C-alpha positions as CSV (number, residue, x, y, z in Angstrom):
1,I,85.6,-11.1,293.6
2,S,89.0,-9.3,293.3
3,A,91.4,-7.9,295.9
4,W,92.3,-4.2,295.7
5,P,95.4,-3.7,297.9
6,G,95.7,-0.4,299.6
7,G,98.5,1.9,300.7
8,E,100.1,2.2,297.2
9,D,100.1,4.9,294.5
10,R,96.6,5.3,292.9
11,S,95.1,2.9,295.4
12,P,92.7,3.2,298.3
13,A,94.1,4.1,301.7
14,A,92.9,0.7,303.0
15,S,92.7,-2.6,301.2
16,M,89.3,-3.7,300.0
17,A,87.6,-6.2,297.8
18,L,85.8,-5.5,294.4
19,V,82.6,-7.6,293.8
20,G,81.2,-7.8,290.3
21,D,78.0,-9.3,288.8
22,S,78.4,-8.7,285.1
23,S,76.3,-5.5,285.2
24,G,79.3,-3.2,284.5
25,T,79.3,-1.9,288.1
26,L,81.7,-3.2,290.8
27,G,80.8,-3.1,294.5
28,R,83.4,-2.1,297.0
29,M,83.8,-3.9,300.3
30,L,85.9,-2.5,303.1
31,E,86.4,-5.3,305.5
32,E,82.9,-6.6,306.0
33,N,81.0,-3.3,305.1
34,P,79.8,-2.0,301.7
35,D,81.8,1.0,300.6
36,G,80.1,2.3,297.5
37,S,80.5,1.2,293.9
38,V,82.7,1.8,290.8
39,V,81.1,2.0,287.3
40,V,83.3,0.2,284.8
41,V,81.0,0.3,281.8
42,S,77.4,1.3,281.3
43,S,74.8,1.2,278.5
44,P,71.2,2.1,277.9
45,S,68.5,-0.4,278.6
46,I,66.6,0.3,275.3
47,D,67.8,-0.1,271.7
48,D,65.0,1.5,269.8
49,A,64.9,5.0,271.3
50,E,61.9,6.9,269.8
51,V,62.3,10.1,271.7
52,S,65.5,12.0,272.7
53,A,66.3,15.3,274.5
54,I,69.2,17.2,276.0
55,I,68.3,18.2,279.6
56,D,70.0,20.8,281.7
57,D,70.6,19.3,285.1
58,G,72.7,22.2,286.6
59,E,76.0,20.4,285.8
60,Q,77.0,19.4,282.3
61,G,73.6,18.1,281.3
62,E,72.0,14.8,280.6
63,F,70.9,13.0,277.5
64,W,67.5,11.5,277.9
65,I,66.1,8.8,275.6
66,A,62.7,7.0,275.8
67,S,60.9,4.1,274.2
68,G,57.5,2.8,275.3
69,S,57.2,3.9,279.0
70,V,60.9,3.8,279.8
71,I,63.3,6.7,280.0
72,N,67.1,6.3,280.1
73,F,69.5,9.0,281.4
74,M,73.1,9.4,280.4
75,D,75.1,11.7,282.6
76,R,77.3,13.7,280.2
77,Q,79.8,14.7,282.9
78,D,80.6,11.2,283.9
79,S,79.6,9.5,280.6
80,V,77.6,7.0,282.6
81,W,74.1,5.7,282.0
82,K,72.0,6.0,285.1
83,T,69.3,3.8,286.5
84,P,66.3,3.8,284.0
85,L,62.9,5.1,284.9
86,D,59.8,3.2,283.9
87,L,56.9,5.7,284.2
88,S,54.3,3.0,284.0
89,N,55.3,2.0,287.5
90,E,54.0,5.4,288.7
91,I,51.3,6.3,286.1
92,S,48.4,4.2,285.0
93,N,47.3,3.9,281.4
94,L,50.4,5.7,280.3
95,G,50.6,4.2,276.8
96,S,53.9,5.3,275.2
97,I,56.1,8.4,275.6
98,T,55.9,10.7,272.6
99,D,58.0,13.8,273.6
100,I,60.3,15.2,276.2
101,V,60.6,19.0,276.6
102,Q,62.3,21.2,279.2
103,D,61.2,24.7,280.1
104,D,63.2,27.7,281.3
105,D,62.7,26.8,285.0
106,G,64.3,23.4,284.5
107,W,61.2,21.3,284.7
108,V,61.0,18.5,282.2
109,W,57.6,17.7,280.5
110,V,57.0,14.2,279.2
111,S,54.0,13.6,277.0
112,T,52.3,10.2,276.4
113,T,49.6,8.6,274.2
114,G,47.4,7.6,277.2
115,S,47.8,9.8,280.2
116,G,48.6,13.3,278.9
117,T,51.6,15.3,280.0
118,H,53.6,14.9,283.2
119,R,56.2,17.1,285.0
120,L,59.5,15.6,286.1
121,S,62.6,17.0,287.8
122,G,65.4,17.9,285.5
123,V,67.9,17.0,288.3
124,D,66.9,13.4,289.0
125,G,63.9,12.6,286.9
126,S,61.5,12.2,289.8
127,L,57.8,12.7,289.0
128,F,56.1,15.9,290.3
129,G,52.7,15.7,288.9
130,S,50.5,15.8,285.7
131,I,48.8,18.5,283.7
132,Q,45.1,18.8,284.4
133,G,42.5,20.1,281.9
134,L,44.1,19.0,278.6
135,N,41.7,18.5,275.7
136,S,42.9,14.9,275.3
137,D,45.2,12.5,277.0
138,F,46.6,11.4,273.6
139,V,49.5,13.8,273.0
140,T,51.5,13.6,269.8
141,S,54.0,16.4,270.3
142,M,55.0,19.4,272.4
143,S,57.1,22.6,272.2
144,Y,58.0,25.2,274.8
145,D,57.8,28.9,273.9
146,A,60.1,31.0,276.1
147,N,58.7,34.3,274.9
148,N,55.3,33.6,276.5
149,D,56.2,30.8,278.9
150,V,53.7,28.5,277.2
151,L,53.9,24.8,276.6
152,V,52.1,24.0,273.3
153,I,50.6,20.5,273.4
154,G,49.4,18.9,270.2
155,H,46.8,16.1,270.3
156,H,46.2,13.1,268.0
157,D,42.7,14.2,267.0
158,S,41.7,16.9,269.4
159,G,43.6,20.1,268.4
160,V,46.0,21.9,270.6
161,S,46.1,22.8,274.3
162,L,48.2,25.7,275.6
163,Y,49.6,25.4,279.1
164,S,51.1,28.3,281.0
165,T,54.2,27.3,283.0
166,I,53.8,30.5,285.1
167,S,50.2,29.9,286.3
168,N,50.5,26.1,285.9
169,S,47.2,25.9,284.1
170,V,45.7,25.3,280.7
171,I,45.0,28.8,279.3
172,E,43.5,28.0,275.9
173,I,42.3,25.1,273.8
174,F,42.1,25.4,270.0
175,T,40.2,23.0,267.7
176,T,38.3,23.3,264.4
177,S,35.4,24.7,266.4
178,N,37.3,27.9,267.2
179,G,39.8,28.5,264.4
180,L,42.0,25.5,263.5
181,D,41.8,24.0,260.0
182,S,42.4,20.5,261.5
183,D,42.2,18.7,264.8
184,F,44.8,16.1,263.7
185,V,48.2,17.3,265.0
186,R,51.3,15.5,263.9
187,E,54.1,17.7,265.3
188,V,54.6,21.1,267.0
189,A,57.4,23.6,266.9
190,T,57.6,27.2,268.3
191,R,59.8,30.2,267.4
192,Y,59.6,33.8,268.5
193,G,56.1,33.5,270.0
194,V,54.5,31.6,267.1
195,A,53.5,27.9,267.2
196,Y,53.8,26.0,264.0
197,I,51.6,22.9,263.9
198,A,52.1,20.2,261.3
199,T,48.8,18.4,260.5
200,E,48.0,15.2,258.6
201,D,45.6,16.8,256.2
202,M,45.7,20.7,256.3
203,G,49.4,21.7,256.0
204,V,51.0,23.8,258.8
205,M,48.7,25.7,261.1
206,R,50.0,28.7,263.1
207,I,49.1,30.3,266.4
208,D,50.3,33.6,267.7
209,L,50.9,32.7,271.3
210,S,50.9,36.3,272.6
211,G,47.1,36.5,272.0
212,P,46.7,33.7,271.7
213,T,45.1,33.8,268.3
214,V,45.0,31.5,265.2
215,I,46.7,33.0,262.2
216,G,46.8,31.8,258.6
217,S,47.8,28.2,257.7
218,W,50.4,27.2,255.2
219,Q,48.9,24.6,252.9
220,S,49.9,22.9,249.7
221,L,48.2,24.5,246.7
222,G,48.5,21.5,244.4
223,A,50.8,23.4,242.0
224,D,54.3,22.0,241.9
225,N,57.2,22.2,239.4
226,L,55.8,25.2,237.6
227,E,57.7,26.6,234.6
228,S,56.8,30.1,235.6
229,T,55.1,32.1,238.4
230,P,54.3,35.6,237.4
231,V,54.3,38.2,240.2
232,A,52.8,41.6,240.6
233,V,53.0,43.8,243.7
234,D,50.6,46.5,244.6
235,G,51.5,48.2,247.9
236,D,51.1,45.6,250.6
237,T,49.5,43.0,248.3
238,I,51.3,40.4,246.3
239,Y,49.7,38.7,243.3
240,L,51.3,35.4,242.5
241,G,50.2,33.6,239.2
242,L,50.0,29.8,239.4
243,P,49.6,28.6,235.8
244,G,46.8,26.0,235.7
245,L,45.5,27.0,239.1
246,G,44.9,30.7,239.4
247,I,46.2,33.7,241.3
248,L,47.4,33.6,244.9
249,V,46.8,36.8,246.8
250,I,49.3,37.3,249.7
251,D,49.7,40.0,252.4
252,R,53.2,41.3,251.9
253,L,53.6,42.3,255.6
254,T,52.2,39.3,257.4
255,K,53.0,36.8,254.6
256,D,49.5,35.4,255.1
257,I,47.5,34.0,252.1
258,I,44.5,36.4,251.7
259,N,42.8,34.6,248.8
260,L,43.1,32.2,245.9
261,W,41.4,33.3,242.8
262,T,40.2,30.6,240.4
263,P,37.8,30.5,237.5
264,D,35.4,28.4,239.6
265,E,34.6,31.2,242.0
266,Q,31.8,33.7,241.5
267,N,33.4,36.7,239.8
268,G,36.6,34.6,239.5
269,I,39.4,35.1,237.1
270,P,38.6,34.5,233.5
271,D,41.1,31.6,233.0
272,A,43.5,29.6,235.2
273,D,46.4,29.4,232.7
274,V,48.0,32.7,233.9
275,N,51.1,33.7,232.0
276,T,51.7,37.3,233.0
277,L,50.6,39.8,235.7
278,A,51.1,43.6,235.9
279,I,49.8,46.5,237.9
280,D,48.7,49.0,235.3
281,Y,49.1,52.8,235.0
282,Y,45.8,53.4,236.9
283,G,46.4,50.8,239.6
284,G,44.3,47.9,238.1
285,L,45.6,44.3,237.8
286,L,46.2,43.1,234.2
287,V,46.1,39.3,233.8
288,G,47.3,37.7,230.6
289,S,46.5,34.1,230.0
290,E,46.5,31.3,227.4
291,V,42.9,30.6,226.3
292,Q,41.0,28.9,223.4
293,N,40.8,30.8,220.1
294,S,37.0,31.2,220.4
295,G,36.6,34.0,218.0
296,A,34.5,35.9,220.5
297,N,34.8,39.7,220.8
298,S,36.6,39.1,224.1
299,N,38.1,35.6,224.5
300,G,39.3,36.3,228.1
301,G,43.0,36.1,227.2
302,L,43.6,39.6,228.6
303,A,41.6,40.8,231.6
304,R,41.7,43.7,234.0
305,W,40.7,43.7,237.7
306,D,39.7,47.2,239.0
307,G,39.3,46.1,242.6
308,T,35.6,45.2,242.2
309,S,35.1,43.4,238.9
310,W,36.8,41.9,235.8
311,E,36.8,43.6,232.4
312,L,37.7,41.3,229.5
313,L,39.7,43.3,227.0
314,P,38.5,43.0,223.3
315,T,40.6,40.5,221.2
316,S,38.6,40.3,218.0
317,I,40.5,41.2,214.8
318,P,38.8,41.0,211.4
319,G,40.0,38.2,209.2
320,W,40.5,34.4,209.6
321,S,42.3,33.4,212.9
322,N,43.8,36.8,213.6
323,D,42.8,37.0,217.3
324,P,45.5,36.9,219.9
325,F,44.8,34.2,222.5
326,E,48.2,33.6,224.1
327,F,49.5,36.5,226.2
328,Y,53.1,36.4,227.2
329,D,53.7,39.8,228.7
330,V,51.8,43.0,229.5
331,T,52.6,46.5,230.5
332,S,50.9,50.0,230.3
333,D,51.4,53.7,230.4
334,D,49.1,56.7,230.1
335,G,48.7,56.0,226.4
336,G,47.4,52.5,226.7
337,I,48.0,48.8,227.4
338,Y,50.6,46.8,225.5
339,A,51.0,43.0,225.3
340,G,53.2,40.5,223.7
341,T,51.0,37.8,222.2
342,N,51.0,34.9,219.7
343,R,49.8,37.5,217.2
344,G,52.7,39.9,217.8
345,A,52.6,43.1,219.8
346,C,49.2,44.4,220.5
347,M,47.9,47.7,221.9
348,W,44.7,48.8,223.6
349,Y,43.5,52.4,224.3
350,W,42.2,53.4,227.7
351,A,38.5,54.3,228.0
352,T,37.7,57.9,227.4
353,D,34.7,60.2,227.8
354,V,33.7,59.3,224.3
355,Q,34.6,55.5,224.5
356,S,33.3,54.0,227.7
357,S,35.5,50.9,227.6
358,I,39.0,49.8,226.7
359,T,39.4,49.3,223.0
360,L,41.8,47.3,220.9
361,N,43.9,49.5,218.7
362,E,46.1,47.1,216.7
363,C,48.4,44.1,216.7
364,W,51.7,44.1,214.8
365,S,53.7,41.0,213.8
366,S,56.8,40.3,211.7
367,G,54.5,39.7,208.7
368,G,53.2,43.2,208.7
369,G,50.6,45.2,210.5
370,G,47.5,43.6,211.9
371,G,43.9,44.7,212.2
372,G,42.3,46.6,215.0
373,G,39.1,47.0,216.9
374,G,37.5,50.2,217.6
375,G,40.2,52.8,217.1
376,G,40.6,56.2,218.6
377,G,43.2,57.5,221.1
378,G,42.7,58.8,224.5
379,S,44.2,58.9,227.9
380,G,41.3,59.1,230.2
381,V,41.1,57.2,233.5
382,P,39.1,54.0,233.1
């Protein structure tokens, strides 16, 4: 207990007493009556904050942190930690708090592992209710999308629930039964009307919230630290070569993965060791690979996709071990197809009215001219 004399500069008008209890807050006593309190020092009640958020309280904002079922509030204007809130005193089977998100109307949404998501006041943290109709009460992460006024709620093993903060209702639930690649949601983020959902097993899923509709996921392709990634672009389609894996087909406008071509698929690419890609003179896709020197008429080292099927270009050259089987680069014009190979520079003629398929003309190397397959010029469309 300390006396606080009054009537002096920077002192109260009347003398009073200050009463402390080691809490960092001193009580004021005016004569025999309580007269408020003075915060000398404050601190949070939790040390291992697992969740944090900046909340707009209509003044200079508050800093909220949470651990277990307890939320601490730091008033940024006064730099004072306010009285903690233990939600388990008001909500049964709460579990632990997993996320804190504020919407554009100032409401604060708090998700938990045992009781779903709850709405709190952004002014004083008072509880205003809970979301009904979620696909699960185990929520791992949330994100608010201001473009569509939607709260995206990710569940531990039950997909995603979408909650409209306008209608105050769950407007859609997505799981593997209606479009998601995984039900196991680790974290959620939103940007410009799209929800990005990190999973434990299937990469990053995406939802267009204006629909809402599921759009293509981003997943690991198992190809890392590649020495080269040949690319060919045909209008709105991008072909990306992944040596050792195959060819990735991407929509240039939406950036969605359309397909992954591998040798294991029916009508798949001839070989996975793709070295070079090119759109040819007539609009086909030329694929040069590194293959075994099989000695076959067409070893699959150079192939052409016409939009429907693959054509393996001839590679057989008379003589011992003359066939090209490593293709480093390929191009074409109206006269034919040209490739840089382990047997030098090689040329193929287009098919003609007389010759129904592409034919090998010749390969040239530093040691002199090579051999050729069926000769004959031509410039007909294949």
